N, C-alpha and C positions, 0 to 999 in steps of 0.2 A: 758775585751775582746777587741780584735781588733776592730778598726771602720769598718764597712761593704762598701767596695769601692761602690761608685756611678758612673754615665757616665759622670758627672762632674769631676770627678778625671783622668778617662780617656782621655777625653776632653785636660785638660791641661798636660798631658804628651804627647799625639798624636800631640799637637798644632793646633787642630780645635775646631769648636764650637760643644756644646753639641748637638745641634740636628743633628750635622754631625754624630757624634758617635751613636745618636738614630738608624738614617737612615741607617747606616752602620750593624749594628747587626741585625737590620730587613732585611738586604739583598736587599735594596733598589739600583737600577742598577744605579742610577743619581751620587752615590759616586764610583770616580774612583778605580779601581784595587787595585793598590799601596796604596792608603789612607786606604782601607777597611782593607788589608791585615795588616797594622801596627796597627789600631785600635782593631784587633781582637787578634793579638798577646798581646798587652798591656793587653786586657782584659782576655785574658788566664792566663796570668803572676799574675795578679791579683785575680785570680779565681773568677771573675765576672759573675754571671748569668743572664740573660736578665728576669726580673719578667715580664710572658707573660702575666697575668692577666692585669697588669697595662698598658702594651703595647697595648693591645687590647683596652682597654679604650679611649688611647691617637688616637689610630688612626682610631677609629670610625668616619663613615661618619655622617658628619653635615646635608646632603641634603640640602644645600644652597651654592650657588654660589654668589660670590661678585662681583658687578660693580661698577667700580671706574670712576667717571668722572674728568678728569683733568681740572682745569681753567689753560689757557697759560701764564697767566701773574701773578705777584704777587698783583699787585694792588687790593686795598680793592673792587673796584667796578669792578672787572673781572667777566666775565661771562661765561656760557658755551655756546659752538658754537651749533647753532640752529641743525645743521645737526646732531650732536650726539645726541641731544634729540628728534629727530623723528626716532630715532632706539629704542627707550626705549619701545614702545609698542611691537614691535616684539621679543625683548629679552626677557620681561616678559611673552608672550606667549610662547614661545618655553620653556623657563624654566619650566613654570607650566606644560606644556605637558608632560616634562619628570619626573614631580614629585618633581621640585626642587624649594625652595624659593629663593626669589633674596634680596639680602643685597644691597643696593645703598648707596655709600658715594660720595661725593665730596672732593678732592685732589688736594694739589700744588705738581706738578711736583719736585719741589724742596724739598719736606718731607721725612720723614721716612716710607712712605708707604709700603714699599718692606718688611720691616723688621717686620712691627705691623701685617701685612696679614701672612707672611710667616710659623712663629711658634704660631699663637694665636688660629689657628684652628677655625676662626670665619665662615671658609669656606671652601668647598673641594677644589674649583677653583677661578681665578679670571678674569674677563672680564675688559681689558683697553681700554678706548676710551678718545680720545684727541688728537689735534694736540699741537705742542709745539717742542722745541728743541731737535730733536732725540738725538743728540749728548750729552745730558746734562742727559739724564737718560737710555740710552743703557746699562750703566755698571749695573743699577739696574735689568735690565731684564737679562743680562747674569748670575747675581747672584742668580735670582729666579730659572731660567734654571739649573744650577749648582747644587742647592740644592733639585731640583725634584719635587719642587712648580709647580702645574698644571696651566697654564696661557695662556691667548690666547688675543690678542691685534688686533686691526683695527689699518692698517697703508699700508704702501708699501711692496706689495708681494715681498719676499725676501731680506728683511729687517731683522734685529734681530735674536735671536737664532731658528735655524730650528725648524718649526711645530708650530708655535706660532702666526704668521701674517696670518690675512685675511683682504683683502682689495679688492679694484676696479681695474679696466683697467686705469689708470689715464693718461697713454701716450697716450692711443686710444682717451680716452674722450680728452685730450688737442690738439690731431690734427683734431677729430670730431668740435669741437669750433674754432678754426681758419682756416679749408677749410670751415666752414659755411660763415665765414666773406669774405673772398677771393671769394666765388661763388656771394655774394652780392655786389662785384665789389670793396671792400677794399684792399689796398695795402700798406697803412702804419698802420701797427697793433701793438699796443704796448702791451706788458706782463706786468701786476702787480701781484707780488706774489714772492716771496723768491725761488731761482733758485740754491740752494747748497745742500749737503747730512746734513745738520741739519733738512730740512724740505721735507724729501724724497719724499712725496706725490706732493707736490708743484713743485718740480724739475724735477718730471717725467711729470708732465703736461706740465712743459715750453719744455720738449724735443719734446713732442706732437707738441706742438706749432711750435719749429724748424723743425719739419718733414714735416709738412703742408706747410710752407713756400718754404720749398727745392723742396717740390713736385711740387709748382707752378712757380718754377724758381725764386723764390724772395728770398732776402738776410736780414738776423734778422739784424736790426740796434740796435747796444749798447745803443744808446740814448733812445731808447724806450722801455727799460726793466727797470721796478724800484722794487725793494725789498719792499714787505709788507706782513706783517702777515695778518691773518684771522680776521680782524675787519673791522667795517666800518669806523673807524678813518684812521685806514691806508689808505683804499683806498681814502679818500679826501685827505692826504698827499700825495699820489702817483701821484695826478692830480696835486698838488701844485708844484710837484717836476718836471713833464712833462713842465708845463708853465714856471718856473724857468730856464730850460734849453733851453726853444725857441724850442722845439720841434715839429715836424710838425706830426700830426698823425690823421686818418680819423677811426679808430676803436680801441677797448680795449678788449681784455681778461683778465679777471681777476681770479686769481685762486682759487677764492671762491665766492659766492653769497655776501657773507658780505662786500668782497672788492668793489664786483661791485656796490652794493648798495651806500656805500662812494663815488665811482668813479662818481655816477650818482647825486648825492648830490652836488657833485663840479662840475661839467660840467654845471648844472641846474645855479647855482650860478655864473658862469662864462657867462653866457647867452647864452650856445652852446646849441643847441636842439640835441635831442636823437631819432631817429637814423640820423637825417637829416646831422647834421655835424660828429657826431661820433655815430657810432653802437658799441653796448655793448652786450657781453655775459660773464656770470659767469660760476660758477661751483658748483654743490652738490642739487639744485632744492629744497632750504629750504622753507618751507610755505610762506614766505614773497616775493617769487621771483615774483609770480603772482600777488601779490599786489602794485607793485611799479607803479610809474608812467613815462614813458610808462612801462607795464611789462617786466619782464626781461626774454630774452632768456637764456639758462643754459644748462648746462651736468647733467642730472639725474644719482645718485647713486641708486640702488636697495636696500632702507632701511630695506624693509621686509624680502629681502632675506638675507640682509647683518646680520642682527641680529639672523635671524635660525641659519644662517652657522656659527656665532660666538659661537654660545652655543653648535650646534653639533660639533664642533672643539675641543670645550672644552671638552664635554663628552666623546669624541674621546680618549682624553689624558687620564680621568680619568680611561678609559679601558684598556690603555698601547698602545694605536695607536696614534703616533704623524706624522698626515699627513697635508702638507699644501695645502689647496684646492688652486685650479688656480684663477685668478684675475677675478672677477666678470664684466660683461659688462657693458659699460655706453650707455647713449642714449640722444641725444641732443633734446632739445624742445625748437622749434623758436617760439619767441614771437617778440612783436613790438620792442623792444629796439634794436633790430640789424637789422631791415626792412623787416623782414617776412611777 
């Protein structure tokens, strides 16, 4: 008897993956029309019939959502940004209210997490949390979207495939922080944080910084901008860079609280008072921001609403609605580090 054709045979003839064949024959809209037509024609020529019972078992919902935290460096001592950990409670509660279990995993951005979760049926959808080099993982996001995987990420709204990004008003928050420093009489304001497309959230905060300077009739000095990733060590190094440049500044707007806390440590080591010599504002309002000496002024993101919105956006995808919500508003919290 001739061997019964399989979906793997069709995949080989069509030049696509077996999961793509499976989705095409189930009528999933994420497979483009031309590819689906080619797959259907090959299936017809092989007299291939979909096993509806097996297909039903494979597509059965797991009632589980996967939450992937990304470590931002490949170092063994890499830690998760505290800002994202603060979302965990609201994501867990929102998932439970919707009747879903939550599978939590820690991943390296450079790993093959997108392959593992795409076809393993571990979860019905994926929530991605973590800053990092966006250019390094955007191809994985595109791949997931093309394959019809349900995924939503925290990031700069307007980046990534349509309908999968939830985020805050980073530009508005950056303008709030800088305008606050200007209102305290500061005119030489340094910006610590990456300001390019690899880190779109931080880039938007830098744009807000520029907006507020321009609004006040001030010109951004390139010598006062130092690239820094979201870590305390990066904040320490950024202050050392400003010193090496001989830069004159009376304030710092750091693109994250972690950077700001590291910068405050470095300023204290130099014998500079905060806010007397240098006023400091961060971004995120992580739990330790109010515990620094002096307490850190910062721009707060609503982690409770953020977590709930990530879950509701993902569940909307599962129901066939891919809608990107507008950016969440931010709020300045003025504490002693900025002279408030």
